[in-house]
N, C-alpha and C positions, 0 to 999 in steps of 0.2 A: 158158930152160925153168924154169917155176915148179915148186918142189918143196914138198910139205907135210911137216911133221914127224910122226914116229911118236909116238903117244900113249904116254907112259911113266909119268906120275905125276899125281896130283890137283893137286899144286903147279904142275907144268908147265902143265896144262890151265887151271886157274883163275887163276893168278897170273903165269904166264910170258909171254914175248914171242914164242913160237913159234906159228904157225898149225898146229894139229893137230886138224882137224875130225873129228867123229864122224858117220859115215854110218850109216843104219839097215841092216837086214838086206837091203834091196833096193839098197843102195849109194847112197841118196839122203839129202839134208839139206833140211829145209824152209826156205823163203825168204819173208819178207814184204817187200814193196816199197812205199815211200811217196814222195810228192812231196817233194823236198828243201826247197823254200821253205815249203810250207803244212803239211807233215806228214800230208796226206791219205793214207789207206790206198788204194793202187791195186790191188794184187793179192797173191795168195799162190801160190807155185809151189814147184818142187823143183829142186835141182841134183844132178848126180852129180859125181864128182871132176873129170872133164873140163870140165864146164860151169863149175864153180867156178874152175878154173885159167884158162879162156878169159875169164871175166868179169874176173878180176884182170889178165890180159894186155891185153885190149882196152879196158877201162874202159867197157864197154857190157854190159848184162845179157844173159846167156846162161843158159837154163834147160834142164832135161831134160823132154821131153814124155812123160809116163807112158803116154798113150793111143797115141801114134804111135811111141814108143820111139826117139826121135831127139833130137839136140841142137836147141835152138830159140833161135836168135839173135833176140831180141825186136826186131821192126821190119825184119828182113831182107826180108820180103815187103811189109809195109804201109808201111814208111818211118817207123813210129812207134817209133823207136829210144829206148831208155832209157839215157841217159848217166849212168854211176855217178859221183856226187859224193862219196859216202861209203859204205863197206861196213863193217858191224859184225858181230861174232860174239858170241854170248851166253857166259855164264860157263862152261857145260859144253862149249862149242864144238860144239853140236849144232843150232843155229839161226842163220840168217843174216838180217840186216836190210840191205836196200839202200835208200839215199836217192838218188833219181834226178831228173834233169831229163828230162821227157818231150817228145821231139821230135814235133810234130804234135798235142799236146794230149790224146791218149787212150792208155790202156793195155789196154783190154778188147777182145777180138776180136769182141764183139757190137756194138761201136761206141760204147760209153759211155766217159767219161773213166776211171772206176774200175770194177773188176770187182764192187765192193760197192755196187751201185746199187739194192738193195732192202732193206727192213727187215722183221724178223720181230717180230710183236707178242709181248710177254711180260707175265706177271702178269695183272691185270684185263683188259687189252686182248686177251688170248688166250682169254678165257672163251667168246666167241661164235664160236670157230673161228679158224683161222690163215689170214688173207688177207695176202699180202705187200704192203707199202707201197713206194712208189717215191721214191728220193732224186734221181734224174736222169730226166728225161723226154725230153730231146733228145739224139740221138746226135751224136757229133763227126764220124763218117764212116759211110758205108754199107758194111757188110761184104761184100755181094754185089759191089759195085763194086770193092772192094779185093782180095778173095780169090777172086772168081768161085765156082766149084764146088769149090775145093780144100778138103780136110778141115781143120776148125779144130783148134787145139791141144788142145782139151778134149773132142773128140768122144767120145761114149759108145760 
C-alpha cells in the first residue's frame, strides 16, 4: 500500500525526502507528460490521490478524467500504454512531471502522437486573426477504429 506524507512544513515540502503532494480544492494535481527519450510534450492531465498512487504502484500512467469522473489508466482501451520511466514532483509538490515510453507511438485520443499538435500564432503573426497551425498532419491511429463510439476522455 502506497502512503503519502502529511504536509507539515515548508522545509519538509521543499527540501525533504517525503512525498507530500498538494492537491487542489477538487482533489487534483496537474500532470505534464513527456517522451522519455526526446523530451517532446505529449499531454497534460490531472491525477487524484488514487491515480497518483496507482501510477507509482503500476509504473504506468493513470490519470483522473475530469469529464467522466473516473480513473483513466492510459492505454487500457487503446493499448497505447505510457510506461513511466521517471516521475518528478516540483518544489511545492503541487505539479507532477511524467517521463514515459509510449507503447504504440501515440498519446492523444484524437490519434496524434502528442496532444499538442497545433500552434497558436502570437505577436505579429496574430494581427490578422488567430488561425491554428498544425505540427502533426498524420494520425498514428484511427480513434473510431480504436474507441468506436465510446466517449473520449476529454469529452465536453
